[in-house]
C-alpha positions as CSV (number, residue, x, y, z in Angstrom):
1,M,-27.7,-127.8,-74.1
2,L,-28.4,-125.8,-71.3
3,Q,-27.6,-127.8,-67.9
4,A,-29.2,-125.8,-65.3
5,I,-29.6,-122.1,-63.6
6,H,-26.0,-120.8,-62.8
7,H,-27.0,-117.1,-61.2
8,V,-30.0,-115.2,-60.9
9,A,-29.3,-111.3,-60.9
10,I,-31.2,-108.9,-58.5
11,I,-30.9,-105.3,-58.1
12,C,-31.7,-104.0,-55.0
13,S,-32.8,-100.8,-53.6
14,D,-30.4,-100.7,-50.5
15,Y,-27.7,-102.5,-50.3
16,S,-26.8,-103.3,-46.7
17,R,-30.3,-104.5,-46.0
18,S,-30.5,-106.6,-48.6
19,K,-26.9,-108.3,-48.0
20,H,-28.3,-108.6,-44.6
21,F,-31.1,-110.3,-45.8
22,Y,-29.6,-112.6,-48.4
23,H,-26.4,-113.4,-46.2
24,Q,-27.8,-113.0,-42.9
25,V,-31.5,-114.0,-42.8
26,L,-31.3,-116.7,-45.7
27,G,-28.2,-118.1,-44.8
28,L,-26.4,-117.8,-48.4
29,K,-22.9,-117.9,-48.3
30,I,-21.0,-115.0,-49.9
31,V,-18.8,-116.2,-52.5
32,A,-17.2,-112.2,-54.0
33,E,-18.1,-108.6,-53.2
34,N,-16.9,-105.9,-55.3
35,Y,-17.6,-102.1,-55.1
36,R,-17.4,-101.2,-59.2
37,E,-16.4,-97.3,-59.5
38,A,-16.9,-96.8,-62.2
39,R,-20.9,-97.5,-62.1
40,Q,-21.1,-96.5,-58.0
41,S,-22.3,-100.0,-57.7
42,W,-21.9,-103.0,-55.5
43,K,-21.6,-106.5,-56.8
44,L,-22.2,-109.5,-54.4
45,D,-22.3,-112.8,-55.0
46,L,-24.2,-115.5,-52.9
47,Q,-24.4,-119.1,-53.2
48,L,-26.9,-122.3,-52.4
49,P,-25.5,-124.6,-51.2
50,N,-26.4,-126.1,-54.7
51,G,-24.0,-124.4,-56.2
52,A,-26.5,-122.1,-57.9
53,Q,-25.6,-118.6,-57.6
54,L,-27.8,-115.1,-57.3
55,E,-25.8,-111.9,-57.7
56,L,-26.7,-108.8,-56.0
57,F,-26.1,-105.4,-57.4
58,S,-26.7,-101.8,-56.2
59,F,-27.3,-99.1,-58.5
60,V,-27.9,-95.3,-58.0
61,D,-31.1,-94.4,-58.8
62,A,-32.9,-97.7,-59.6
63,P,-36.5,-97.6,-60.5
64,P,-38.7,-99.3,-58.2
65,R,-39.9,-102.6,-59.6
66,P,-43.6,-101.8,-61.2
67,S,-45.8,-104.0,-60.0
68,R,-46.0,-107.3,-57.6
69,P,-46.4,-110.1,-59.5
70,E,-47.7,-109.6,-62.7
71,A,-44.7,-107.1,-64.3
72,Q,-43.1,-108.6,-67.6
73,G,-40.0,-110.1,-66.9
74,L,-39.4,-112.4,-63.8
75,R,-42.4,-112.8,-62.0
76,H,-40.8,-114.5,-58.6
77,L,-37.6,-116.7,-57.7
78,S,-38.5,-119.9,-55.8
79,F,-36.1,-122.0,-53.4
80,A,-36.6,-125.6,-53.4
81,V,-36.7,-126.7,-49.5
82,A,-36.9,-129.8,-47.8
83,D,-40.5,-129.0,-45.6
84,V,-42.0,-125.8,-46.3
85,Q,-44.0,-125.9,-42.5
86,A,-40.8,-125.9,-41.1
87,T,-38.7,-123.3,-43.3
88,T,-41.9,-121.4,-43.2
89,A,-41.4,-121.1,-38.5
90,W,-38.0,-120.5,-39.5
91,L,-38.4,-117.5,-41.8
92,T,-41.2,-116.5,-39.3
93,A,-38.5,-116.4,-36.4
94,Q,-36.4,-114.3,-38.3
95,G,-38.9,-111.5,-38.9
96,V,-39.8,-112.2,-42.1
97,A,-43.5,-112.2,-43.3
98,V,-44.6,-115.2,-45.1
99,E,-48.1,-115.8,-46.9
100,P,-50.1,-119.2,-45.6
101,I,-48.6,-122.6,-47.0
102,R,-50.7,-123.7,-50.3
103,V,-51.0,-127.1,-51.9
104,D,-49.4,-126.8,-55.4
105,P,-52.9,-128.6,-57.4
106,Y,-50.8,-130.2,-60.0
107,T,-47.8,-131.6,-57.7
108,G,-49.8,-132.0,-54.5
109,A,-46.4,-130.2,-52.8
110,E,-46.6,-127.4,-50.5
111,F,-45.5,-123.5,-51.2
112,T,-45.7,-120.9,-49.7
113,F,-44.6,-116.5,-50.7
114,F,-42.4,-114.4,-48.7
115,A,-40.9,-110.9,-50.3
116,D,-37.2,-109.7,-50.2
117,P,-36.7,-106.3,-48.9
118,D,-37.5,-104.5,-51.9
119,G,-40.6,-106.7,-52.1
120,L,-39.1,-109.0,-54.6
121,P,-41.4,-112.1,-54.4
122,L,-39.6,-115.0,-53.4
123,E,-41.0,-118.7,-53.0
124,I,-40.7,-121.8,-51.3
125,Y,-41.4,-125.0,-52.7
126,Q,-41.2,-128.5,-51.4
127,Q,-38.6,-130.5,-52.9
128,P,-40.2,-133.6,-54.1
129,V,-38.9,-136.9,-52.1
130,L,-37.1,-139.2,-54.8
131,T,-38.2,-143.2,-54.4
132,D,-37.3,-145.9,-56.7
């Protein structure tokens, strides 16, 4: 049945600023970029190294997110990383404000949160090391 998440769609308030953040700061590969004249909307397809994608949309007068993060719907988007501490240091060096690192009490994995240019909560979560 379901095999994996193919993509996550994000609506941004400032297309250029968000494109820069996800592509230049976070380093996601641009797969396609299209302006949809009928909707006066940009659609940017970005890809993570494992093939999963983010779709970045711009819409005229899109309403802001109602609250952070307990509004109904998507609470946050989490990215697996090999090293939370190294990724946090890298994000900080890029000028991204990152919350203090925490430890998941159920898995023992490190994680932390930061936000995209529109305040969408993003998480980095320690990728578990698989051993036989």
